[in-house]
N, C-alpha and C positions, 0 to 999 in steps of 0.2 A: 724796557725803559732806557737802557743804555744806548740801544740803536737809535731811539728817537733823539737822545741827547747828542749823539755823534752826528745825526742828520742835521739837527738844528744848529749846532755850534762848531762842528768839525771835530775830528778825532783829537787833534793836537790841542785844541782850545778847551777840551773837557778834562777836568781833573778827576781824580778818584773821588774827591769830596763832592764834586758836582753830580757824580753818578749815585753815590750812596745817600746823599741828603734827602732827595725826594722819596727814596724807599724807606727812610727811617731806620737805616742800619748804619753800622760803624765801618770804618776802613778795615778794622780787624776782621769783621765778618766778610767783607769783600775778599780780603787776602786768604781767608779760610778756603774759599772756593776757587779763586783765581790767583795765579802767581804774579800776574801783571795786567795792566790795562791792555797790552797787546794780545795777551791770551784771550781776554774778553772779546777783543776785535775778531780774533780767529773764530771763536764760538758763534759770533753773530753771522759771519760768513758761512760757517759750516752748517748751522741750523737751516739756513735758507737753501743752500745747494743740496743738502741731504733730503729736505722736504721735496724739492723739485725732482730729484733723482728717484725717490720712492714712488711719487705719483706717476712719473713717466714710465718707470719700469712696470708698474701695475697696468698702465694703459697699453703698453706694447706687448704685454703677455696675453691680452685679450684677442679673441678671434674677431678682428675688425678689418674692414677694407682701408685703403689708403686715405679716402676722404674722411672716414670716421677718425682715423689716427691723426690726420692733419688737424681736424677740428679739436681733438683732445689735446694735442700739443699746444695749440693756441690757448685753449682754455686753461691748461696747466700753468702756462707762463703768466697769463693775466691773473689767474687765481693766486699765484705766488706773489705777484705785485700787490694784489688786493690785501692779502693776509700778512705779508711781510714787507710792506712798502718801505719802512725805515731800514730794514735789513738790506733790501735790494739797493736802496740809495747808498748805504754804507758800502755794500759789495762793490759797486762801480766807482764810487768817489774816494774811498779810503783804503782800497786794496793795497796800494803802494806802501802802506805802513805796516804790512804784515812782515814778520821775520822771514828770511829765505825758506826755512823749513816749513813754516805754516803756510806760506804762499804756495809751496810745492804741493802740500796736501790739498789745498783748495783747488789748485790748477789740475791736479789729478782727477778730482771729481768733475770739474768743468770739462776736461777732456773726455771723461767717460760719458757725460751727458751729450757732448757733441757727437761722439761715436754712435750713441743710441739713435740720435736724430738722423745722422747720415745713413746708418743702416736701414732705418725706416724708409728713407727716400729711395735708396738703391733697390730695396725690395719692391717698392711701388713701381720703379722704372722697369725692373725685371718682369713684373706682372702686367705691365702695359697700362697701369692706372695713373702713372705720373710721367709727364713728358720726358723722353729720353734725350731730346735735343738741348736740354739745359744742363749745365755743369752742376752736379748735386751739391758740391761744397758751396758754390755761390748761391744756390737756392737756399741752403741752410743758413748761410750768413745773412741773406736778404730777409729771411723769415725772422731771425733774431733781431736784425736791425729795425725791422718794422715794429715788432712787438715789444722788445725790451726797453725801448725809449719811453714807453708809457709810464715808467716810474717817475719821469719828470713832470708829467701833466695829469695823470689820473688822480681823481679825488673820489673817495668812496661816496661822498655826499654830492657828487657832481650831477650834471644834467642827465647822463646816461649811466645805467648800472653796468656792472662788469659783464653780465651775460649778453647785453645788447652790444657792447664793444667787441666781445668775442665773435658774435655773429657778423658784425661789420668786417672785422679783420678776416674772418674765414671767407666770406663772400668775395672780398677784395683780392685775397691771395688765390682763391680757387678759380674765380672767373675773370679777374682783371677789373679794370675800371672803365674800359672803353666799350661802348655799346656796339655789338656786332651787327653789321648791316647785311 
């Protein structure tokens, strides 16, 4: 609920009263669980990145080839946007309001996630299943840039369901968009 409020109104425009009122709880109840609004902001970020880390770790532990892992990475990212759309929005738009120590904890998890993806790409390059002529870090950033922006436009009730969008992104990233002659 708080993530949706932060998404709709912005972190700074939401008061504790704005957060607790729709829940039917008091400010005292809020402060029983959270020291501050900023701590709540941290938990919104942490829930989303922890979910993504766990799903990705489970995927990468499987005996799968690079194509299957690439598909899984795309699916995990879009499923995260689907299930945590407000959290993802807040993650990208309101991160600057985290305290330095909370920002560092979130950044550490983001860095861990980036390393997981980079390792998967490098392993695919070693195995000869991912092109070696492309810089793996740029490939990773391109993958994120393509998929992560979906939080801006994806609607669960939209024209295409999340699995169809996963398939489109996968085919586009795997095969490109130019018809080979």
